[in-house]
N, C-alpha and C positions, 0 to 999 in steps of 0.2 A: 503492500499500499504506500510504503514511502520508499523512495530509491534517491540514494548519494551516489554521485558521479563523480569522482578526482575531487572530492569535497575538502576545502578548506577554510576552516572558522575561525575565529577572532574577533578581537576587539580593538577599534582603529585598524591601525599596521600590523599590529602584533599577534600572530597565527600560533595559535594553541592546537589546532588539529592540520594536517596539511595532507594532502591529495588522499583522502579516504573514500572507499567505496563499499557501500554497503547496502543490504534490502530489506526493509521491515516488510514482513508478510502477514497476510490474515492469517489471525489463530495463534499469532505469538506474542510471547510476554517477554520482554527485554528489559534487564536491568542497566544500568550505566553506571559503573564503578571508576574511583580514579581518586587521587589525592585532591586537596582543596588548592584549587588554581589550576587544574587541567583541563578545565574546558565543559564540563558536563552539563552546567546552567546554559553557556553558550549555543552547545550545539544542538540541545532541546530549542533554545529561543530560536534559533538558524534553521532549522525544522520545520519550527510554525511557522515563520516567516516573519518574525519580528522584527530580525537581527541580519542583513545582506550577508550570504558569504563573500568569503575572500577572494574564492576562486571556485572552479566547479559550478554544479548545479544540482537541484532538489526536484524531484517530481514527487507528486502527491497524487495519488490514482492515474497514473501513466501521462499526467499532465504537467509539466513544468511550472514550478511554484511562482514565480513571476507573472503567470499567465493566469492565475486566478484572481478573481474578483475576491476582496475581502469577505463579503455578505455569504458568498459561496462556498468559500472556505470553510469558513466558520459554523457550516451544518455539517460539514467533514470530518473537520480537525479540533479537537479540543486540546487545549494547553492552560496546566495549573501550574501558574509560577511559581519561584520558592517563596516570595511574601506579598502577601494579598492584605493590602492593610483595609480595614473596616473600621472608617473613621463616622460614618452615619449609621444612626440608628436602626437601620432596617430590622425586621423581625428576620426569624430565620427561615422563616418560609418563601418572604420577601426578598431575601438573599439569594436562595438557590433558584429561585424564581427567574432570575435574573438569566440564569443558563439558555432559559427559552427564548430570551431575546432574537436572537440569528433566525427562530422560526417563526418570528411573528409578521413578518412581510409575505407568506409563504399561501395564499389562497388554499382555503380548503384544509389549513392542519388545523383549525380549529382546538375549541379550549378542551375538547376531550381530549386530545392527544398530550397538551399540555399540563395538566391537570394529571393524567396518568402519570407521563415524563416524573413532574415534580412529588409527587405522592410514593413513587418507585425510589427516588434517590433517596426521599428521607426517611423511607424504613428500610433502605440498604443499608445506611449509614447510622442506623438506631435514632435519629433525631426527631421522631415523632413527638415525646415528650417535650422537645426543647422550640417546637413550631411555633410558637406566638413569643417568644424570648426575643430582644433586641441583642444583636449580634455584640454590641460594646459590652455587655454582660456575661460574655461566654468566657471560660478557660483558653487557655491558649492549644488545647489538643481537642475540646468542643470546636472551637472556630476553625482550627483544620481540619475537620469531619465535615463539617458545614461548606467550606470552601470543596471539595473533594467531591459533596452530594450537587453543587452547583454544576461541576462539570460533567457528573453523569446524567444531570437533567438537560444538560446540551445532548445527549442521546445523538454521539457522532461514532464515525467507522474507526477511527484514530485517536487516541488519548495519550497525550504527552506530560508526564508528571515531574517537577523539579521537587525532587524528596520531601514527596508526599508523605511520609511516615515522622516526618520531624513533628516533637509537640507530644505525640500518641503514646498512651502506656502500652506494654506489651499486647493485651488482650486487644486491645483497637486496630494495633500494627499488624497483628495475624489477620484481624477481620476484614482490614483491608486490603492485604495480599489474596484472602481467598477472593474478594471482590473482582478482584484487578484479572486472577487468572480465570475466574467463570467468564468475564470478557472476553478474552482472548478465548476461551474453549467455545465460544457464541460467534466467534469470526470476527473480532475485533482486533486490532493491532495495537497493544501495547507498551509505552516505551517510557521507564522512570528513572532517575537518578536516585541514589541511595550511598548509605554508607555501611549499610546493614548487611555484609557479604553472606551470613546464614540464611537468612529469609530470603535472599536474591539466590540463593543455591538451591533451595529448599521448595520453590513457589516458579522461578524460570526457566523459561527454555534456554534462553542464551545471557550471556553477560558481554557488554561491550568494555572491554577495558581499557581505560586513557591512560595512557604515559606521556612522555615527554613527544609531544606533537605525532605522536603513532596511536593507533587504537587495533587493539584485539579481539576479534568476535571468539567467545568459548565457552565451553559447557561442560553437561556432564558427558558429552560424546566423548572428552579429551581432557581427562581431570591431569595429566601432567603437563599438558599446554596451557591450562588454567593454570596449575602452580606457578609456571615458569613467568607467564603473561602479567597475572598480580604479583608477583616477586619485582618483573623489571619497573611496573608501574609504581609499586608502593616502597621500594628499595628492602625490603626485609624478606626472608623466605618462609614459602607457604607449604603446608601441604594439606592434601587433599583426602578426607576419607566421606563415609556414606553420610555423613551430618554438613558436610560441605569443608571452604576452606578454614585451616585455621593456622594460627602463625606456628611454625616449627621451631622458633626461639625468638625472645624478647630482642628487639631491635637494642645493639649497644650504645646508638647514640641519640640524643634528642634531634627530633625531626630539621630542627632551625640551626644546627650548629655543622 
């Protein structure tokens, strides 16, 4: 559903990822992992069309990203940013309902479809008890679930999420991962950035490991290659067992030394 061809991404003129090609297909769930500053957020924003690539091209559903009208793209691709400030006292229901905005101009979409999508998103994230609460009164974890629900209410084929597990307790982290896995199993294409290698290994089809201006697409099919890719990216030695990647030994130096 998303194809990157010789893609170079970065901020300003500084490239974080250079000349990479990959394809995120329908039914796949990918985790994008790497050190701080490796380009995870920049890559996701580039794939969503919010940051222009420094080189190469991105295609969404077989059409070059630059050829999409933003309203049309918003009905096919949803993006959850890492930070989503909620300064206005919308109720949870109102805030999640903003995910239906791209569909408001479509004739015949009707209120029934929007109501169904809204109710489904609230239910999926366990937010029904908070439905009428102002978002400004929520905890960090509750607010994060509301933001994810807004993305689900958008009902897109492709979902890109930047660190959706932030602020969530373990129970809700697992719940969100189950929802993302379920969406992929239903034929959606899903990719998200995370620092939780254990959950990524447990639920995802692939890991896209970002290193020094390079990316490696790895997964369960190649544990040895996964360990090597993670080792290059993080600068520490990894081992892979049935529970996923783990440190072979604690790093001897601080990361900023």
